[in-house]
N, C-alpha and C positions, 0 to 999 in steps of 0.2 A: 634087529633086536626089538622084541615085542614087550619085554618085561620092564616095568618102571617102579620106582619106589612109591609107596602109597600116599605120602604127604606132599612132597615136592615134585613128583613125577620124573625123577632122574632115571635115565636108562642104565641098565646093566645087562651083562651077558648071562645067559642061562646055559645049562649043560647041553642043550640041543642047538645052541648057536654055533655057527662056524667061527673059529677064532679070527678076530679082526681088530687088532689093537688100535690102529689109526682111526677106524670108524667109531669104536667105543670112546676113544679120547675126544673126538670131535663132537659126538652127540652129548657126552657128559659136559663138555665145556659150554656148549650152547644152552643146555638145561640150567647149569649153574648161573650163567649170565642172565637168563630170563628170570630166574628166582631173585637174584640180587637186584635186578632192575625193578621188580615189584617192591622189594624192600626199600629201595631208594625213593620210589614214588610215595609210598606210605609214610616214610620218614619225613619227606618234604612237606606233605600235607599236615602231618602232626606238628612239625615245627612252626608252620604258619598259623596253627590254631592255638598255640600255647599263649596264655595271657602274658602280657609284657608291660613294662613301665616305659613311658615316653616323657620327654621333657615338656612338650607343649603340643599345640595343634599342628604345627608345621612338621614336627617329628612324626606325629601320628599319620598325617597325610602322606608322608614319605614311605610308609609301609607298602611294599609292592604286592599287588593283588591280594589284599586281605580277604580271607574267607568269611562268609556270613557267620555271625556269632563270635567273631574274634573279640576279645576283651582287652582293653588297655586301661592303665591307670595314669592319669595326667598329673605330673608333678607341679605344673604351674598353677593349677586351680584346685588340686586335691579331689578330683572326681574320677569315677569309673565310667567308661564309655563302651558301647557295644556296636559293632558294625552290622548293619541290617542287610548288607548286600548292595546298598546304594548310598547310604548316608550313615554317619556316626551319630549315635544318640546316647544321652546319659541314662544311667539306670533309673527306673521310676523312683520317685521320691527325692530326687536331687533338686536342691534349690539352684535355679539358674538365673534368677533376676531379683534385684531389690532396688527399687527406684523411689526417690524422695523429692519433695518440694523444698526449696531453700528460701523462697520469698513469699510473702503474703499475696494472695490472689483475691480479687474482688469477684464475688459470685452474684450475678444479677438476680433480682427478685423474680420468682416464679418462672425460671428458665433452667433447663438442664444444661450444665456446663462441665466440660471435661476438665479434670485436674491437671494443671501444668506441673509436671515432674521435672523441674529444671536443675535439681541438685546433682552433684557428682554421683554417678552410679556407685552404689555400695557393692553390688554384684551384677555383672552382665557377661556371662560366660560366652554367649553366642552372638554378641553384638546385636541384640534384639531391641535395643532402646537407644534413642539419640536425645541427649539432654537439651539440645538446641532446636533441631528441626522436628516438628510433630512430637514434642516431648511428652505428650499425654499417652503415647502409644507403646504397647508391647507388640512387636511384630513377630509372628511365629517363624522361627528359623527353619522348621521342618514340620511335616505332618505329625499329628498326635493329639493327645489330650493334655491340657495344661490346667493346673490348679491355681486359682487366684485368691489372695486374701489381701487385706489392707484396711485403710480407715482414713478419717479426716476429722478435723475440728473446726469450729467457727467461733468468732468472737462473741461476746455476750449480747444477747437480745432475747426479750421475753415473749416474742410473738411467733406463731406458726410452727412449722415442722422443719426438720433437717433430714435429708435423704441421701443415701449413697447407692449408686447403681453401677453394675457392670454392663458395658455395651460392647458389641462386636461389629466391627466394620461400619461404625458411625453411631451417633447418639440416638438415632431413630430406632436402633435395633437393641433393645434391652434384653440381656440374656435371661431366659426363663428362670425364675427363682433368684435373680441376681439383684434384688432391691431390698435394702433395709431402711427403716424410717424411725425417727425419734421425735416425739412431741415435746417441746421445751417446757410446757406446763406452766408458763408464766414466770419462769426463772430467768433472770437476766445474766446469769453467769455463763462463761464460755462452755460450749457443748462439743463433746467428742462422740462421733458415731463410727462404730466398727462396720466394715463391709462384710457381707456374707462370704464365707469360703465356698467357692464353687468351681466345678470342673467344666471346662469348655473345650469341645472338639474343634480343632483348627487344622487348616491346611497351610502350607508354607505361604507367607504373604498376608494371611489374615491378621487383623490387629484387634486388640482388646484395650479399652480405656476405662479408667475409674472416673465416673461422672458424679457431679454434686448438684443438689437441688435444695433451695430454701424459699420460703414464702413469708418472710418477715415484714414485707411491705416496702423494702428498700434493699439496696445492695449490701452484702455482708462480706467482710474479709475472712479468709481462712485464718486459723489460729496456729501460729508456729510454736507457741509456748507449751510447756508441760508434755512434750512429745506428741502434740496433736497435729503436726504438719502432715498433709496428705502423703500417703506412701502406698506402694504396691509391691507385693511379694509374689513371685511366680515359681512354682514347682512343676517339674515334668511329671506327668501322670501315666505315661505309657502310651501304647497304641502306635 
């Protein structure tokens, strides 16, 4: 039998074919099976690609062979994540970290000093911060661009300037454009300095710190009053 249907290619007898019911039945059965197999494969792929809701990271990680681009919504933290083919990442613009200081810190005169963010984490979706060990650091959980903002305050002193710097992989490496500075102008009241909002490309394991500087002539404590405690906000920027 040389004739087949135009869409699925199922065989059928023509007027010139010798009658052969068993052969026609066998060929037709094989053609139907091949067509349904294709439907099954496409359906399975489609089912794996349908966005879904998961309870938490463990349930997300339990998804078998997720295809690149699969979207999930995590109920535990209220965010949407996308599978890249190797790692789960949040959608760009997602707040993934909010870290704060809970005790006053003495900042030496004329020395860049990282802010100790020892308070209980407000947000830490990917375990990127430890409030005890190296508590100044946000450690990138995966490759990408991360957007940082924050600020800090110091107790009153009328001398010098107050600066905030973003550093990457150590205080010697100030992120380009990552410094803001405020001259106290002879006013002895407490001073609050906002950090610049800046995007930093990182690979997994890189770390960024909020660093403080003052040159009042002596050590100065950070100020915890009026919302001036050092803090860091981290948003995923994509990439």
